[in-house]
KOLPA-118469 format. One record per atom (N, C-alpha, C, O): residue in one letter; x, y negated, z negated. Coordinates in steps of 0.05 Angstrom, whole numbers, plus 5000, padded with zeros to 4 digits. Example, Ala and Ser with C-alpha at 12.3 -4.5 7.8 and 13.67 -1.06 7.14 Angstrom:
a526451144844 a524650904844 a526450664844 a528550664831 s525750454858 s527350214857 s525849994843 s526849774839 
This chain:
x502050255003 x500149995000 x501149715005 x500249515017 x504149794983 x505349544984 x507549405005 x508549175005 x508049685029 x509149615051 x506849555069 x507349385086 x504249655070 x502949535085 x502349225081 x502549095102 x501549075054 x501748785054 x504748745059 x504948585076 x506548815052 x508948635056 x509248645091 x509948465107 x508648845096 x508248825137 x505848575148 x505848405166 x504148655126 x501448475140 x503248115132 x503447915146 x503848165116 x505147855111 x506647815120 x507147575123 x508348005131 x510847875152 x509647775178 x510447575190 x508447875183 x506047885214 x505147565214 x505847385229 x503547555196 x502447265195 x503547085182 x502146905173 x507347075175 x508546925164 x509546835193 x509546975213 x510346545193 x512346395219 x515346285206 x515546125187 x517446395219 x519846285208 x519846015210 x518545935229 x521045805193 x519845485196 x521745335213 x521345115221 x523845485216 x525145395243 x523345335270 x522745115280 x522745595278 x520745705298 x518245435298 x517745265315 x516745485263 x514045335265 x514644955264 x512844785265 x517444875264 x517844595260 x518844525295 x518644305304 x519944735310 x520444665338 x516944705354 x515944535367 x515544955348 x512544805355 x511144595351 x509444495365 x512144525325 x511344215325 x512644015339 x511543805347 x515444065343 x516043755361 x515543805386 x515943625403 x514144155397 x514444045425 x511843895433 x511343715448 x509744085412 x506743905416 x506643605410 x504743475420 x508343505396 x507943185395 x509543115408 x508842885415 x511743185420 x513143145433 x511543075475 x512142915493 x509043335472 x507443365503 x506543105489 x507242885498 x504543115461 x502842825460 x503442585461 x501842415469 x505342565454 x506542335460 x506042225490 x504642045498 x507642385502 x508042445540 x504642345546 x504142165562 x503042465535 x500142405553 x497942155536 x495542135540 x499642005516 x499241775514 x499741605512 x498241425503 x502641565523 x504641325534 x503141175566 x502940935571 x502541375581 x502341335605 x500041165597 x500640925602 x497441175586 x495241025585 x495740835568 x494040655570 x497540785548 x497240565536 x499240405556 x499440165550 x500540495576 x501940295584 x499440135615 x499339895622 x497940325626 x495640275631 x494140065628 x493339895644 x493440075598 x492439865582 x493439645580 x491639475582 x496839515575 x497339425575 x497539245594 x497339005591 x498139415624 x498639235643 x495839185651 x495739245675 x494639135647 x491039105652 x490738815635 x489638605642 x491638855617 x491438605611 x494638415604 x495438295584 x495638475630 x497638295634 x497238105655 x495638135674 x499137835651 x498937695676 x499437785705 x501337945707 x498237715726 x498737855758 x502537795762 x504337965761 x502537505765 x505337395765 x507637595748 x509437745756 x506937535726 x509037755709 x509337975706 x511538055701 x507038185710 x507738425728 x509838385753 x512138455751 x508938295774 x510038335804 x513238225795 x515238325805 x513338025779 x515937975777 x518738145750 x521138145751 x517338225734 x518638345711 x518038655718 x519838815720 x515238715721 x515239035720 x513639055702 x513238875685 x512639275703 x511339305673 x512339415646 x514339545641 x510039295625 x511439345600 x509739415580 x507439315581 x510039535564 x508939695536 x507139455530 x504739515530 x507839175526 x507538995504 x507038865527 x508238935548 x504538585526 x503738405559 x505838165545 x505638085521 x508438045569 x509437925563 x508337605565 x509537405557 x505937625577 x504137425580 x500837535588 x499937675606 x499737375562 x497037665560 x495037455581 x494837215583 x493437735597 x492037555612 x489337745621 x489737955633 x486337665613 x484037795622 x483837715650 x481737805660 x484637645659 x484037615699 x483137735710 x481037665720 x484138005714 x483738245719 x480238255723 x478638205741 x479938385685 x477238315687 x476238215689 x474238355690 x475337905694 x474437755698 x473137815731 x470837815739 x476737845746 x475437795771 x473938035783 x472337985802 x474538385771 x473638565766 x469938495762 x468438565781 x468938375742 x466638355731 x465038105744 x462738075736 x465737985757 x465037845776 x462037825786 x460437645789 x461938145789 x459838205796 x459038475785 x458738685797 x458638405761 x457738475735 x455438725747 x455438965744 x453538525762 x451438745773 x451539025786 x450339225778 x452939015802 x454139155821 x455939435795 x455739675787 x456939275792 x458539505765 x456939675756 x456839915759 x454839465739 x452839645720 x450939835728 x450240035716 x449939715760 x448339985782 x450040195785 x449140425785 x452840175788 x454140495795 x454640585778 x454640825778 x455240455756 x454940565727 x453340845715 x453741055703 x451040655729 x448540825718 x448441065745 x447341285742 x449241015764 x448341175787 x450041395779 x448941615779 x452641385771 x454841505765 x454141725740 x454441975742 x453241615716 x452341765691 x449641945700 x449342175692 x448141825715 x445042015730 x446242265748 x445442495744 x447642235762 x448842465784 x450242645767 x449442875767 x452942565745 x453742695722 x452342835714 x452643085715 x450142715701 x448242925679 x447043065693 x447143305687 x445642975716 x444343115731 x446043385738 x445243595729 x447943375753 x448243555766 x450643775757 x451443975769 x451443645726 x453343805703 x450244125701 x450044365708 x448443945688 x446144045682 x445444345698 x445644585693 x444744205716 x442844365738 x445544485752 x445644695739 x447244495766 x450444625760 x451244885754 x452145065767 x450644855724 x451844965701 x449645245694 x450145455682 x447645145705 x445045275698 x444845475724 x444545725721 x445145335751 x445645635771 x447845765777 x447845955792 x449845675765 x451845815760 x452246025739 x453546235743 x451045965718 x450946175698 x449146385705 x449946615704 x445746305717 x444346575726 x445046635752 x443246725767 x448546595763 x449146815782 x450946895779 x451947045796 x452146835757 x454347015735 x453947225733 x454847435741 x451747125715 x450547365687 x450347635701 x451447845694 x448447585724 x447847915743 x449847975752 x449948215759 x451747835756 x453947995776 x455848085757 x458148105765 x455148145726 x457648175711 x455348485698 x456548635682 x453448525702 x451348785699 x452148945726 x451748895749 x454049245709 x454049335729 x451449475747 x451749505771 x449549535735 x447049625755 x445449395768 x443049395769 x446849255776 x445349015793 x445949115818 x448249155825 x442649195839 x444749195863 x444449075886 x442748915893 x447449185905 x447649015921 x450248855904 x451448675916 x450848895884 x452548705871 x454548595888 x454648355893 x456448785899 x458648785920 x458748635940 x460548475937 x457648585960 x456348405968 x455548155966 x455747985983 x454148105932 x453747865927 x456347685911 x456347445905 x458747925908 x460347855896 x462547755915 x463847555909 x462847895936 x464147855957 x463347635974 x464947555990 x460347505972 x459947255988 x460646955970 x461246725978 x460247075943 x461746845928 x465546685936 x466546465940 x466847065934 x469547045941 x470446875967 x472346725969 x468046965987 x468446836012 x468946656020 x470946586033 x466346506009 x466246156008 x468545985989 x468945745988 x469846165975 x473346055959 x475045975975 x476745805972 x474246206006 x477046266029 x476446056054 x477945936069 x473546056054 x473245886084 x470945686076 x470045656053 x470245546098 x468245346098 x467745226121 x469845206132 x465645106138 x464345056170 x465644816177 x464744686197 x467944716164 x469144466168 x466744226156 x464544276148 x468343936158 x466743666155 x464543656172 x462443626160 x464443676201 x463043576216 x459843776209 x457543696206 x460844026208 x458144176197 x457344146174 x454944196170 x458844066154 x457443906127 x456543636128 x454643566115 x457843476143 x455243236149 x453143286156 x451143216144 x453443456186 x450843476197 x448043576188 x445643516191 x450343876166 x447443966148 x445843786129 x443543816122 x447543556122 x446343456093 x444743226106 x442643146095 x445943086135 x445342886148 x443042936163 x441042806155 x442843146189 x440343276203 x439343376194 x437043286190 x439743526187 x437743836173 x437043736142 x435143876135 x437543616127 x436943606102 x434843346101 x432743316090 x437043126122 x436442856119 x436642676090 x434942526079 x439042756082 x439042656052 x440942366061 x442742296046 x440542236081 x442042096082 x441341816056 x439241746045 x444041726053 x443041476033 x441041536009 x439141406000 x441941746004 x440141995983 x441642055957 x443842135963 x441342045940 x443142195908 x442642445912 x444442595902 x441042545922 x441142865924 x443742835942 x444843055943 x444942675954 x446842725964 x449242765958 x451042875971 x449242615923 x451442675909 x451642885890 x453642945877 x449043015890 x449443255868 x449343495884 x451243645879 x447843565899 x448043815917 x450443945925 x450644185923 x452243805935 x455143935956 x455944045925 x455444285929 x456944035893 x457844095874 x456044085865 x455543865855 x453344335860 x452644335844 x453744685841 x452644795821 x455144825853 x455845055846 x459245145860 x459945175884 x460845155838 x463645175850 x464345505851 x463645645831 x465145595866 x464145925870 x466845995848 x466546205836 x469245855843 x471846015820 x470445935783 x471746005763 x468545825782 x467345845763 x464846025757 x464046085735 x463746095781 x462146315785 x463846635768 x463046785750 x466446635785 x467946805773 x468246875756 x467847105748 x469446615743 x470646565714 x467946655694 x467946825676 x466446565699 x463946585674 x463646835682 x464146945661 x462847095705 x462647305703 x464347445689 x463447595673 x467347425692 x469147535677 x468347525641 x468547705624 x467247195638 x467147205606 x464847415599 x465047575580 x462747415616 x459847605611 x460847805608 x460947865584 x461947995626 x463448245619 x464748365597 x465148605593 x465648145580 x467048155558 x464048255538 x464448385518 x461548195544 x460148145517 x459348475521 x459148595542 x458948595492 x459248905487 x456648965498 x454848835488 x455949175519 x454149215533 x452049355506 x449749395512 x452649415484 x450749555469 x449149305458 x446749335452 x450149045455 x447448945451 x445348935470 x442948985465 x446348865491 x444649005513 x442049205506 x439649175501 x443549405508 x441849665507 x440249565483 x437949485485 x441349585462 x439749455434 x437149255435 x435349285419 x437049025457 x435148955461 x432749005476 x430348955472 x434249135495 x433249305511 x430849435499 x428549415506 x432349655470 x430449815459 x427849685446 x425449765447 x429249425434 x427649325422 x425449115433 x424648915422 x424849245460 x422649145477 x423348905500 x422048915520 x425848625498 x426648495499 x427448535535 x428848725542 x426248335555 x427048275573 x429548225587 x431548225574 x429648155616 x432348175619 x433247745618 x435547655620 x430947605615 x431347255613 x431047275589 x432647125580 x429447435563 x429947355538 x433347445530 x434947325517 x433447665541 x436347795528 x438547585538 x440347515522 x438347445573 x440847275577 x440146995560 x442146865552 x437946915555 x437346655536 x437846645507 x438446435496 x437446915492 x437746925468 x439147045458 x439247025433 x441047225472 x443547375461 x446247255483 x448147135474 x445947315513 x448647245531 x450346985523 x452446935512 x447346805540 x448546515542 x449046425506 x451046275504 x447846495480 x448646305455 x451646405455 x453546255452 x451746675459 x454946895456 x457146745480 x459546785485 x456346665486 x457446465523 x458146155518 x459246015535 x457446075489 x457245725483 x461145635501 x461445525522 x462645725486 x465645655493 x466145615531 x467145415540 x465545795545 x466545785570 x463845635584 x464245535605 x461745615576 x458545455590 x460545145581 x461044975598 x461445115553 x463144815556 x464844785579 x465144595595 x465844995577 x468544905593 x468144875620 x469844765634 x466044965630 x464844945657 x463944675660 x464244505678 x462744655637 x460044455638 x463244205643 x463644085664 x464744185622 x466743835628 x468043905658 x468243715673 x468844195669 x470144115688 x467644025714 x468443885731 x465044115715 x463443965726 x463943745728 x464943585744 x462543755700 x462243315692 x464443245710 x463643165732 x467143235708 x469243155719 x469843175745 x471943085755 x467743335758 x468443315786 x466043125799 x466543025821 x463543065786 x460842955800 x463242635787 x463442455803 x464542605759 x464742335759 x466542185772 x466141945777 x469242355779 x470842315798 x470842295824 x472742235837 x468542365835 x467842355862 x467042095875 x466041885866 x468042195906 x466941925913 x467141895945 x467041695959 x467442125951 x468142235979 x464542265990 x463542236013 x463342325970 x460942355975 x459442135987 x458042166007 x460141795970 x459141675970 x460341516000 x459441326013 x462141646002 x463441526021 x462241616056 x462441466075 x461041886058 x459542036078 x457641876071 x457841636076 x455841976058 x452741986067 x451841786047 x449441826042 x452941566033 x451741236025 x452640976044 x454940886046 x450340866058 x450740666070 x450140406045 x451040176043 x448840486034 x446740256016 x448540205994 x449040385977 x449739945991 x451139865962 x450039915941 x451039905919 x447439965946 x445939995917 x445440255902 x443940325884 x447640375919 x446740775917 x449740785909 x449740845885 x452340745917 x453940785912 x455140875882 x454240795860 x456841015883 x457641135860 x460340855852 x460940675867 x461540925823 x463340815800 x465940815823 x467440635832 x465741015824 x468841215835 x469540985864 x471540835865 x467741015883 x467140965911 x467940645899 x470140545900 x465340515885 x465740285872 x468540025876 x469039805886 x469940255858 x473040155860 x474940215881 x477240115885 x473340475901 x476140525913 x475440285936 x477340135944 x472440245947 x472939965960 x473939725947 x475939595955 x472539665930 x474439445909 x477139415916 x477639205929 x479539585911 x482539615919 x482839595943 x485139515949 x480739665970 x481039705991 x480839456010 x481939416032 x478939275993 x478639025999 x480938865988 x481738726006 x481938835971 x483838765958 x486138705970 x487338485971 x487138995985 x489439025994 x489238926014 x491338806020 x487038906033 x486738746057 x487438476058 x488838376075 x485938306031 x485938016034 x488538016027 x489637806031 x489938206017 x492538156001 x494638056034 x496437886038 x493738166044 x495938306068 x494938066086 x496737946098 x491837956090 x490537776116 x490337546097 x488837516078 x492837356110 x491837106103 x489236936108 x487536866092 x489436906132 x486636776149 x484136886133 x482336726127 x483837176125 x482237256114 x481537166083 x479337176072 x483937076073 x483737066051 x483036716034 x482236646012 x483936546061 x484136246056 x480136276066 x478536106058 x479636446077 x477536406085 x474636436063 x472436326062 x475736596053 x473736626027 x475736365997 x474936375973 x476636286000 x477336075987 x474735875979 x473135815996 x474635795952 x472835555936 x474435325929 x476335285913 x472635105954 x474034825958 x477134795959 x478434655943 x478234935979 x479934965988 x482835045975 x485135015983 x481835155951 x484135285936 x484135465934 x482035575926 x486735625940 x487135865949 x485436095918 x485636035894 x484336275926 x484336475908 x486836695901 x488536775917 x486536755879 x488336895863 x487537255860 x486037405847 x489237265880 x487637665881 x489137815869 x491237875880 x488637915846 x490338155827 x491138355845 x489238415860 x492838455850 x492938775856 x493239015835 x491939215833 x495438925818 x497039095808 x495539125783 x495239355773 x494338895773 x493338995739 x490139025748 x488739055728 x488639035774 x487138995772 x485639275782 x483239335783 x488739455790 x488739815795 x488839865771 x487440055765 x490239745748 x489739865725 x486939795700 x486539905679 x485939635709 x483039555702 x481139745703 x479939855685 x480839765734 x479139995737 x479940255737 x478740445746 x482440255722 x483240535717 x482040585682 x481440815673 x481840355669 x480140305643 x477040295649 x475440485650 x476840185651 x473440125661 x472040425684 x469640455684 x473940605700 x472540825702 x473341055695 x472941255709 x474841065666 x475441275658 x474441285625 x474941455608 x472841035620 x471440995594 x469941345583 x470741545572 x467141235594 x466241645584 x466941875582 x466442025563 x468541945606 x469942145605 x471842205580 x472342435573 x472941995568 x475141985555 x472442095525 x472242335521 x471441985515 x469542065497 x468642325497 x468742445475 x467642465521 x466542685522 x468442895518 x467243095512 x472242935521 x473043045504 x473243205478 x473243445474 x473442925457 x473343095428 x469843205426 x469243345407 x468343165440 x465543375441 x466643645448 x466443825432 x467843685473 x468343895472 x470144095468 x469944325476 x472243985452 x474744015441 x474544335414 x476044515406 x471544255409 x471644505388 x470744785398 x470845005387 x469544695430 x468344955440 x470845075458 x470145245474 x473445025458 x475645035475 x476645245444 x476845485439 x477045005428 x478445185390 x476545485391 x477645695386 x473845465396 x472445735392 x472546015413 x471846245409 x473945865441 x473446045462 x476646215450 x476946455449 x478346045443 x480846115441 x480446325419 x481046555426 x479846285398 x479046495377 x478246725383 x479546925377 x476146735394 x474146925406 x477147125417 x477947345408 x478446935441 x480347175452 x481847265440 x482747475448 x482947155416 x485047255397 x483747485378 x485147685373 x481147475368 x480347675363 x479547895373 x479248105361 x479147835397 x478648165421 x481448175426 x481948415422 x483048085430 x486448105448 x487848225425 x490248275427 
Protein backbone atom coordinates (compact mmCIF):
# COMPACT_ATOMS: atom_id res chain seq x y z
CA UNK A 1 0.00 0.00 0.00
CA UNK A 2 2.83 2.35 0.89
CA UNK A 3 4.57 1.69 -2.41
CA UNK A 4 1.33 2.40 -4.29
CA UNK A 5 0.85 5.74 -2.49
CA UNK A 6 4.47 6.66 -3.09
CA UNK A 7 4.14 5.84 -6.79
CA UNK A 8 0.91 7.87 -7.07
CA UNK A 9 2.55 10.80 -5.29
CA UNK A 10 5.48 10.63 -7.67
CA UNK A 11 3.22 10.68 -10.73
CA UNK A 12 1.28 13.68 -9.50
CA UNK A 13 4.31 15.73 -8.42
CA UNK A 14 6.20 17.96 -10.82
CA UNK A 15 9.85 18.84 -10.48
CA UNK A 16 10.22 22.49 -9.39
CA UNK A 17 12.57 23.30 -12.26
CA UNK A 18 10.14 21.79 -14.79
CA UNK A 19 7.23 23.71 -13.29
CA UNK A 20 9.19 26.95 -13.38
CA UNK A 21 10.11 26.41 -17.03
CA UNK A 22 6.47 25.76 -17.94
CA UNK A 23 5.35 28.89 -16.11
CA UNK A 24 8.06 30.97 -17.74
CA UNK A 25 7.15 29.68 -21.19
CA UNK A 26 3.45 30.46 -20.83
CA UNK A 27 4.14 33.88 -19.32
CA UNK A 28 6.40 34.67 -22.26
CA UNK A 29 3.77 33.39 -24.71
CA UNK A 30 1.06 35.49 -23.02
CA UNK A 31 3.24 38.59 -23.27
CA UNK A 32 3.78 37.92 -26.98
CA UNK A 33 0.00 37.87 -27.44
CA UNK A 34 -0.71 41.00 -25.40
CA UNK A 35 2.11 43.26 -26.59
CA UNK A 36 0.83 43.63 -30.22
CA UNK A 37 -2.60 44.61 -28.93
CA UNK A 38 -1.09 47.27 -26.67
CA UNK A 39 0.95 48.58 -29.60
CA UNK A 40 -2.17 48.79 -31.79
CA UNK A 41 -4.02 50.73 -29.08
CA UNK A 42 -1.09 53.09 -28.61
CA UNK A 43 -0.69 53.84 -32.31
CA UNK A 44 -4.43 54.41 -32.74
CA UNK A 45 -4.20 57.22 -30.15
CA UNK A 46 -1.06 58.76 -31.68
CA UNK A 47 -0.61 61.69 -34.01
CA UNK A 48 -0.38 60.64 -37.68
CA UNK A 49 2.64 62.78 -38.54
CA UNK A 50 4.52 61.61 -35.44
CA UNK A 51 3.91 57.98 -36.33
CA UNK A 52 5.10 58.51 -39.90
CA UNK A 53 8.22 60.37 -38.72
CA UNK A 54 9.27 58.29 -35.72
CA UNK A 55 7.51 54.96 -36.22
CA UNK A 56 5.34 52.97 -33.83
CA UNK A 57 5.75 53.57 -30.08
CA UNK A 58 4.20 51.76 -27.12
CA UNK A 59 3.59 55.15 -25.48
CA UNK A 60 2.20 57.86 -27.80
CA UNK A 61 4.69 60.67 -28.27
CA UNK A 62 1.83 62.98 -29.16
CA UNK A 63 -1.62 61.92 -28.02
CA UNK A 64 -4.38 62.34 -30.60
CA UNK A 65 -7.89 61.01 -31.11
CA UNK A 66 -8.12 62.25 -34.70
CA UNK A 67 -8.17 58.72 -36.13
CA UNK A 68 -11.33 57.89 -34.17
CA UNK A 69 -12.86 61.29 -34.92
CA UNK A 70 -12.23 60.76 -38.62
CA UNK A 71 -13.59 57.22 -38.48
CA UNK A 72 -16.77 58.21 -36.62
CA UNK A 73 -17.63 61.22 -38.77
CA UNK A 74 -20.32 58.98 -40.22
CA UNK A 75 -21.21 57.25 -36.97
CA UNK A 76 -24.65 56.24 -38.26
CA UNK A 77 -23.12 54.01 -40.93
CA UNK A 78 -20.76 52.35 -38.45
CA UNK A 79 -23.57 51.69 -35.97
CA UNK A 80 -25.73 50.26 -38.75
CA UNK A 81 -22.92 48.00 -39.97
CA UNK A 82 -22.23 46.93 -36.38
CA UNK A 83 -25.88 45.94 -35.97
CA UNK A 84 -25.85 44.00 -39.24
CA UNK A 85 -22.66 42.15 -38.30
CA UNK A 86 -23.98 41.27 -34.84
CA UNK A 87 -27.27 40.04 -36.30
CA UNK A 88 -25.53 37.96 -38.99
CA UNK A 89 -23.03 36.54 -36.48
CA UNK A 90 -25.60 35.54 -33.87
CA UNK A 91 -28.13 34.16 -36.35
CA UNK A 92 -25.54 32.36 -38.46
CA UNK A 93 -23.79 30.84 -35.45
CA UNK A 94 -26.99 29.52 -33.85
CA UNK A 95 -28.35 28.09 -37.10
CA UNK A 96 -24.99 26.81 -38.31
CA UNK A 97 -24.02 24.98 -35.12
CA UNK A 98 -27.50 23.46 -34.92
CA UNK A 99 -27.35 22.19 -38.50
CA UNK A 100 -23.82 20.83 -38.12
CA UNK A 101 -24.67 19.08 -34.86
CA UNK A 102 -27.80 17.51 -36.36
CA UNK A 103 -25.70 16.25 -39.29
CA UNK A 104 -22.70 15.10 -37.26
CA UNK A 105 -24.60 13.15 -34.60
CA UNK A 106 -26.30 10.70 -37.01
CA UNK A 107 -22.93 10.17 -38.74
CA UNK A 108 -21.48 9.08 -35.40
CA UNK A 109 -24.07 6.30 -35.09
CA UNK A 110 -22.99 2.96 -36.53
CA UNK A 111 -26.63 1.97 -37.25
CA UNK A 112 -27.26 4.92 -39.63
CA UNK A 113 -28.19 3.73 -43.16
CA UNK A 114 -25.94 5.12 -45.93
CA UNK A 115 -23.55 6.49 -43.34
CA UNK A 116 -20.57 5.97 -45.67
CA UNK A 117 -21.93 7.98 -48.64
CA UNK A 118 -23.14 10.76 -46.34
CA UNK A 119 -19.73 11.04 -44.69
CA UNK A 120 -18.02 10.95 -48.09
CA UNK A 121 -20.27 13.78 -49.27
CA UNK A 122 -19.01 15.95 -46.41
CA UNK A 123 -15.39 15.01 -47.03
CA UNK A 124 -15.72 15.60 -50.79
CA UNK A 125 -16.81 19.20 -50.29
CA UNK A 126 -13.60 19.83 -48.32
CA UNK A 127 -11.53 18.96 -51.39
CA UNK A 128 -13.54 20.35 -54.31
CA UNK A 129 -15.85 23.29 -54.96
CA UNK A 130 -17.70 24.70 -57.93
CA UNK A 131 -15.64 27.86 -58.25
CA UNK A 132 -16.44 31.52 -57.72
CA UNK A 133 -18.57 32.00 -60.85
CA UNK A 134 -20.97 29.16 -60.08
CA UNK A 135 -21.01 30.20 -56.42
CA UNK A 136 -22.11 33.71 -57.40
CA UNK A 137 -24.70 32.54 -59.94
CA UNK A 138 -26.34 30.15 -57.48
CA UNK A 139 -26.93 32.85 -54.89
CA UNK A 140 -27.78 35.69 -57.25
CA UNK A 141 -29.58 34.10 -60.20
CA UNK A 142 -31.00 30.90 -58.71
CA UNK A 143 -31.76 31.97 -55.12
CA UNK A 144 -32.17 35.70 -55.80
CA UNK A 145 -30.29 36.81 -52.70
CA UNK A 146 -28.67 39.91 -54.13
CA UNK A 147 -28.63 42.65 -51.47
CA UNK A 148 -30.11 40.24 -48.92
CA UNK A 149 -28.75 39.48 -45.45
CA UNK A 150 -29.35 35.81 -46.16
CA UNK A 151 -26.47 36.02 -48.63
CA UNK A 152 -24.23 36.84 -45.67
CA UNK A 153 -25.55 33.93 -43.56
CA UNK A 154 -26.18 30.90 -45.79
CA UNK A 155 -22.70 30.44 -47.37
CA UNK A 156 -21.02 30.02 -43.96
CA UNK A 157 -23.70 27.94 -42.26
CA UNK A 158 -22.00 24.56 -42.65
CA UNK A 159 -18.27 23.87 -42.38
CA UNK A 160 -17.37 20.27 -43.36
CA UNK A 161 -14.32 20.20 -41.09
CA UNK A 162 -16.39 21.06 -38.02
CA UNK A 163 -18.89 18.31 -38.90
CA UNK A 164 -16.10 15.73 -38.91
CA UNK A 165 -14.70 17.06 -35.63
CA UNK A 166 -18.13 16.93 -33.96
CA UNK A 167 -18.72 13.43 -35.30
CA UNK A 168 -15.47 12.27 -33.70
CA UNK A 169 -16.50 13.79 -30.37
CA UNK A 170 -19.97 12.21 -30.50
CA UNK A 171 -18.38 8.80 -31.17
CA UNK A 172 -16.55 8.98 -27.82
CA UNK A 173 -19.82 9.16 -25.87
CA UNK A 174 -20.50 5.68 -24.46
CA UNK A 175 -23.07 3.79 -26.50
CA UNK A 176 -24.42 2.29 -23.25
CA UNK A 177 -26.06 5.65 -22.50
CA UNK A 178 -27.97 5.54 -25.77
CA UNK A 179 -29.00 1.91 -25.23
CA UNK A 180 -30.22 2.66 -21.70
CA UNK A 181 -32.25 5.62 -22.96
CA UNK A 182 -33.84 3.44 -25.64
CA UNK A 183 -34.78 0.86 -23.03
CA UNK A 184 -36.48 3.64 -21.05
CA UNK A 185 -38.50 4.52 -24.16
CA UNK A 186 -36.66 7.65 -25.30
CA UNK A 187 -36.76 8.51 -29.00
CA UNK A 188 -33.89 9.70 -31.14
CA UNK A 189 -34.65 13.40 -30.74
CA UNK A 190 -34.97 13.06 -26.98
CA UNK A 191 -31.70 11.12 -26.78
CA UNK A 192 -29.93 13.82 -28.77
CA UNK A 193 -31.51 16.70 -26.86
CA UNK A 194 -31.23 15.39 -23.31
CA UNK A 195 -28.12 13.18 -23.42
CA UNK A 196 -25.82 13.72 -26.39
CA UNK A 197 -25.84 17.50 -26.77
CA UNK A 198 -25.62 18.32 -23.02
CA UNK A 199 -22.57 16.06 -22.79
CA UNK A 200 -21.08 17.75 -25.86
CA UNK A 201 -21.14 21.34 -24.61
CA UNK A 202 -17.32 21.72 -24.93
CA UNK A 203 -17.23 20.84 -28.63
CA UNK A 204 -20.42 22.80 -29.34
CA UNK A 205 -18.95 25.88 -27.65
CA UNK A 206 -15.68 25.51 -29.54
CA UNK A 207 -17.41 25.20 -32.90
CA UNK A 208 -19.67 28.11 -31.98
CA UNK A 209 -16.68 30.34 -31.28
CA UNK A 210 -14.91 29.54 -34.54
CA UNK A 211 -18.15 29.88 -36.50
CA UNK A 212 -18.81 33.25 -34.90
CA UNK A 213 -15.27 34.34 -35.80
CA UNK A 214 -15.87 33.34 -39.41
CA UNK A 215 -19.02 35.45 -39.58
CA UNK A 216 -17.53 38.39 -37.72
CA UNK A 217 -14.38 38.61 -39.83
CA UNK A 218 -16.09 38.03 -43.18
CA UNK A 219 -16.02 40.87 -45.68
CA UNK A 220 -15.87 38.96 -48.95
CA UNK A 221 -19.58 38.05 -49.01
CA UNK A 222 -20.53 41.72 -48.67
CA UNK A 223 -18.19 42.51 -51.53
CA UNK A 224 -19.87 39.86 -53.72
CA UNK A 225 -23.55 40.20 -52.92
CA UNK A 226 -24.22 43.59 -51.30
CA UNK A 227 -24.41 46.82 -53.27
CA UNK A 228 -26.59 48.75 -50.81
CA UNK A 229 -24.34 50.61 -48.35
CA UNK A 230 -27.01 50.25 -45.68
CA UNK A 231 -26.56 46.45 -45.64
CA UNK A 232 -22.80 46.02 -45.65
CA UNK A 233 -21.02 44.33 -42.76
CA UNK A 234 -18.63 46.10 -40.43
CA UNK A 235 -15.51 44.42 -41.77
CA UNK A 236 -16.36 45.35 -45.36
CA UNK A 237 -17.10 48.92 -44.30
CA UNK A 238 -13.65 49.13 -42.71
CA UNK A 239 -12.06 47.54 -45.76
CA UNK A 240 -13.76 50.01 -48.09
CA UNK A 241 -12.81 52.95 -45.87
CA UNK A 242 -9.17 51.89 -45.95
CA UNK A 243 -9.23 51.60 -49.74
CA UNK A 244 -10.77 55.06 -50.06
CA UNK A 245 -8.12 56.58 -47.82
CA UNK A 246 -5.34 54.91 -49.76
CA UNK A 247 -6.81 56.20 -53.01
CA UNK A 248 -7.16 59.77 -51.74
CA UNK A 249 -3.66 59.68 -50.27
CA UNK A 250 -2.15 58.69 -53.60
CA UNK A 251 -4.40 61.00 -55.68
CA UNK A 252 -3.78 64.66 -54.91
CA UNK A 253 -6.54 65.99 -57.18
CA UNK A 254 -9.16 63.74 -55.59
CA UNK A 255 -8.08 64.85 -52.13
CA UNK A 256 -8.32 68.50 -53.14
CA UNK A 257 -11.80 67.86 -54.49
CA UNK A 258 -13.09 66.97 -51.02
CA UNK A 259 -11.19 69.74 -49.25
CA UNK A 260 -13.40 71.91 -47.07
CA UNK A 261 -13.09 75.66 -47.45
CA UNK A 262 -10.00 75.35 -49.62
CA UNK A 263 -7.94 73.86 -46.79
CA UNK A 264 -6.51 70.37 -47.30
CA UNK A 265 -8.04 67.48 -45.38
CA UNK A 266 -5.67 65.47 -43.21
CA UNK A 267 -6.12 61.81 -44.11
CA UNK A 268 -4.75 59.44 -41.47
CA UNK A 269 -3.52 56.19 -42.93
CA UNK A 270 -1.45 54.48 -40.23
CA UNK A 271 -3.41 55.53 -37.16
CA UNK A 272 -6.81 54.92 -38.69
CA UNK A 273 -5.75 51.39 -39.66
CA UNK A 274 -5.07 50.69 -35.98
CA UNK A 275 -8.27 52.44 -34.92
CA UNK A 276 -10.26 50.20 -37.26
CA UNK A 277 -8.64 47.14 -35.67
CA UNK A 278 -9.77 48.27 -32.23
CA UNK A 279 -13.30 49.06 -33.42
CA UNK A 280 -13.58 45.76 -35.29
CA UNK A 281 -12.39 43.33 -32.60
CA UNK A 282 -14.39 44.74 -29.68
CA UNK A 283 -17.21 42.22 -29.14
CA UNK A 284 -15.15 39.18 -30.11
CA UNK A 285 -12.53 39.98 -27.46
CA UNK A 286 -15.30 39.90 -24.86
CA UNK A 287 -16.51 36.53 -26.17
CA UNK A 288 -13.27 34.66 -25.44
CA UNK A 289 -13.54 34.67 -21.61
CA UNK A 290 -17.08 33.30 -21.90
CA UNK A 291 -15.93 30.30 -23.95
CA UNK A 292 -12.72 29.67 -22.01
CA UNK A 293 -14.34 27.52 -19.33
CA UNK A 294 -15.71 25.20 -22.02
CA UNK A 295 -12.24 24.80 -23.51
CA UNK A 296 -10.88 23.85 -20.09
CA UNK A 297 -13.74 21.43 -19.57
CA UNK A 298 -13.03 19.80 -22.92
CA UNK A 299 -9.38 19.33 -21.98
CA UNK A 300 -10.38 17.75 -18.67
CA UNK A 301 -12.78 15.36 -20.41
CA UNK A 302 -10.04 14.33 -22.81
CA UNK A 303 -7.61 13.81 -19.94
CA UNK A 304 -10.08 11.66 -17.99
CA UNK A 305 -10.83 9.49 -21.01
CA UNK A 306 -7.28 9.10 -22.17
